[in-house]
C-alpha positions in Angstrom: 115.4 93.7 162.4 116.1 96.8 164.4 117.5 100.4 163.1 120.6 99.6 165.2 120.8 95.8 163.8 120.7 97.4 160.2 123.1 100.0 161.1 125.6 97.4 162.7 126.6 96.5 159.0 128.2 99.8 158.7 130.3 99.6 161.5 133.9 98.2 160.1 133.5 100.8 157.5 132.7 104.0 159.2 135.5 103.0 161.7 138.1 103.4 158.9 136.1 105.8 156.6 138.5 109.4 156.2 135.7 112.3 157.0 135.8 114.0 153.7 134.9 117.6 153.3 133.6 118.8 150.0 134.2 122.1 148.5 131.7 124.7 149.5 130.1 127.5 147.2 128.2 127.3 144.1 129.3 124.7 141.5 130.9 126.5 138.5 129.0 126.4 135.3 130.0 124.0 133.1 129.1 120.4 131.9 129.2 117.3 134.6 128.9 113.8 135.0 126.4 112.8 137.5 124.4 109.8 139.2 120.5 110.1 140.2 120.5 109.4 143.9 116.9 110.3 144.4 113.9 110.4 142.0 110.4 111.7 143.8 107.2 113.1 143.0 106.7 116.3 145.1 104.6 119.4 145.1 106.0 122.8 145.3 105.6 125.3 147.5 103.4 127.1 145.1 101.4 123.6 144.5 102.7 122.7 141.4 103.2 118.7 140.7 106.8 117.7 139.7 109.8 115.2 140.3 112.5 116.0 142.5 115.8 114.4 141.2 119.0 114.7 143.2 121.8 114.2 141.2 125.4 113.5 142.5 128.5 114.6 140.6 130.8 111.9 140.0 133.9 113.0 138.7 136.1 116.2 138.7 136.8 119.3 140.9 132.9 119.1 142.5 132.7 115.2 143.2 130.5 114.4 145.8 128.6 117.6 145.4 124.6 117.4 145.0 122.7 118.9 142.2 118.9 119.4 142.3 116.9 119.0 138.9 112.8 119.3 139.0 110.7 118.1 136.4 107.7 119.9 136.5 104.5 118.5 135.2 101.2 120.8 136.1 100.2 122.0 132.5 100.9 121.2 128.9 104.2 123.3 128.4 105.9 121.7 131.5 104.9 118.2 130.4 106.6 118.7 127.4 109.8 119.9 128.7 109.6 116.9 131.5 109.1 114.4 128.2 112.1 115.8 126.7 114.1 115.4 130.0 113.0 111.8 130.6 113.7 110.9 127.1 117.1 112.2 127.4 117.4 110.1 130.8 116.8 107.3 128.7 113.2 106.6 129.8 110.5 106.7 127.0 107.1 106.4 128.1 104.0 105.6 125.9 101.8 107.5 128.7 103.1 109.6 131.5 100.9 107.4 134.1 103.7 104.6 132.8 106.6 106.4 135.0 104.6 105.2 138.1 105.7 101.6 137.3 109.2 102.9 136.1 110.7 105.0 138.8 113.3 102.5 140.0 114.7 102.6 136.5 115.5 106.1 137.4 117.7 105.1 140.3 121.6 105.2 139.8 121.1 106.4 136.4 124.2 108.2 135.0 123.7 111.3 133.1 125.5 114.2 131.5 123.9 117.6 132.5 125.2 121.5 132.2 125.0 124.0 135.0 124.2 127.4 134.2 124.0 130.6 136.7 121.2 132.5 137.0 122.1 136.1 136.3 119.7 137.6 139.0 120.3 135.3 141.7 123.8 134.3 143.5 122.9 131.0 144.8 120.6 129.5 142.2 121.8 127.3 139.2 119.8 125.8 136.4 120.5 122.3 135.7 120.0 120.9 132.2 119.9 117.4 131.5 121.8 116.8 128.4 121.8 112.9 127.8 122.2 109.3 129.4 125.9 108.9 130.1 127.3 105.6 128.6 129.9 103.6 130.2 132.5 104.1 127.7 132.2 107.8 128.6 133.1 107.5 132.0 136.7 108.2 132.9 139.0 105.5 134.6 140.0 106.4 138.0 143.1 108.1 138.2 146.1 105.8 139.7 146.9 106.8 143.5 150.5 108.0 143.7 150.7 107.7 147.2 149.6 103.8 147.3 151.4 102.7 144.2 154.0 100.2 145.2 157.5 100.6 143.3 159.5 97.2 143.3 163.2 97.6 143.4 163.8 95.0 140.6 
């Protein structure tokens, strides 16, 4: 299948999709419900091994915005922090190498994270994983008042 053929399946939705602009600037400090949209091994510019998690905020004022979380594993201390973050994500591993077989479990996982601004840097934020987001913790969507039909009887 060519790229064009693959992309054709999105044509109808694309034609009716609204162009949506997300709020700009940094995300406020606080707690957010997010979904993991990417989880992949990387190497930092300084050569440290890590996993990069891309998180999308799924509700509230910043819905649709992306956050990045880096799980470093270059030494014993960073492995300990990464182990705790993985446990908080609901991924319990016997051996660290087991993550290679379980990477797929991280995709679309919903989490609660906290965002804190770095005091000395206007643009950087720290993202802390608090826990897995259970289905019963997700707020139902607000009814759309504009699309609500009021019957005359």
